[in-house]
C-alpha positions in Angstrom: -1.2 7.2 15.3 0.7 10.0 14.8 1.6 11.0 11.0 4.7 12.6 11.5 6.4 11.3 14.6 10.2 12.3 13.5 8.2 16.4 13.6 6.5 15.3 16.8 9.6 14.6 18.7 11.4 17.7 17.4 9.0 19.6 18.5 8.7 18.0 21.9 12.8 18.6 22.3 12.0 22.3 21.1 10.5 22.1 24.6 12.9 20.2 26.4 10.1 17.5 26.8 12.3 14.4 25.8 14.0 15.1 29.3 11.1 14.3 31.2 10.9 10.8 29.1 14.5 10.0 30.1 17.5 12.1 30.6 19.4 10.0 28.6 17.8 11.0 25.6 19.3 14.0 23.5 17.9 14.7 20.0 21.2 14.8 17.8 21.8 14.5 14.1 23.0 10.8 14.5 19.4 10.2 16.4 17.4 11.7 13.6 19.3 9.7 11.0 18.3 6.7 13.6 14.8 8.2 13.2 14.3 8.0 9.4 15.8 4.4 9.5 12.9 3.3 12.1 10.7 5.0 9.6 11.5 3.1 6.9 11.5 -0.3 9.2 7.8 0.7 10.3 7.0 1.2 6.5 7.9 -2.2 5.4 6.6 -3.8 8.7 3.7 -2.1 7.7 3.1 -3.4 4.5 4.1 -6.8 5.3 2.0 -7.5 8.3 -1.4 -5.6 7.7 -3.1 -7.2 10.4 -0.3 -6.7 13.4 -1.3 -3.6 15.6 1.5 -1.8 17.1 2.0 1.3 18.7 4.7 3.3 16.6 5.7 5.9 19.0 6.7 3.3 21.2 8.7 2.5 18.7 10.3 5.3 18.3 10.9 6.0 21.9 12.4 2.9 22.7 14.7 3.1 19.7 15.8 6.7 21.1 16.6 5.1 24.6 18.3 1.9 23.4 21.8 4.2 22.6 22.3 4.4 26.4 22.1 0.3 27.3 19.6 -2.1 28.1 19.7 -0.9 31.9 18.2 2.2 30.3 15.4 0.9 28.5 14.5 -1.6 31.0 14.1 1.6 33.4 12.0 3.3 30.0 9.9 0.2 30.0 9.0 0.0 33.4 7.9 3.7 33.8 5.8 3.5 30.7 4.7 0.1 32.4 6.1 -2.1 29.1 7.0 -5.6 28.9 10.6 -5.7 27.4 11.8 -8.8 29.0 14.6 -9.4 26.0 15.5 -5.1 26.5 19.5 -6.5 26.5 19.0 -8.7 23.1 17.2 -6.0 21.7 19.9 -3.5 22.7 22.9 -5.7 21.3 21.7 -6.3 17.9 20.9 -3.0 17.8 24.5 -2.2 18.0 25.2 -4.7 15.5 
């Protein structure tokens, strides 16, 4: 697990690697704030669900690509072979 995922994403952005993952991802100040919120949520999740395995990078990446809409998230899931049956629902919740 990446100990500092936000720094890793910033480094990827320096080399324009985020565009390879999704042309929709732009590392803006707003997205950095969003990532800080994700960090807080994952910290909370880790304390509550100690035995639940997950890959945090997928959470950051999925959240980064939520802004364009559910179709972009579904495309990202398809590209990475993730199962995202409720992408539209997640996107709507993230916008509320």
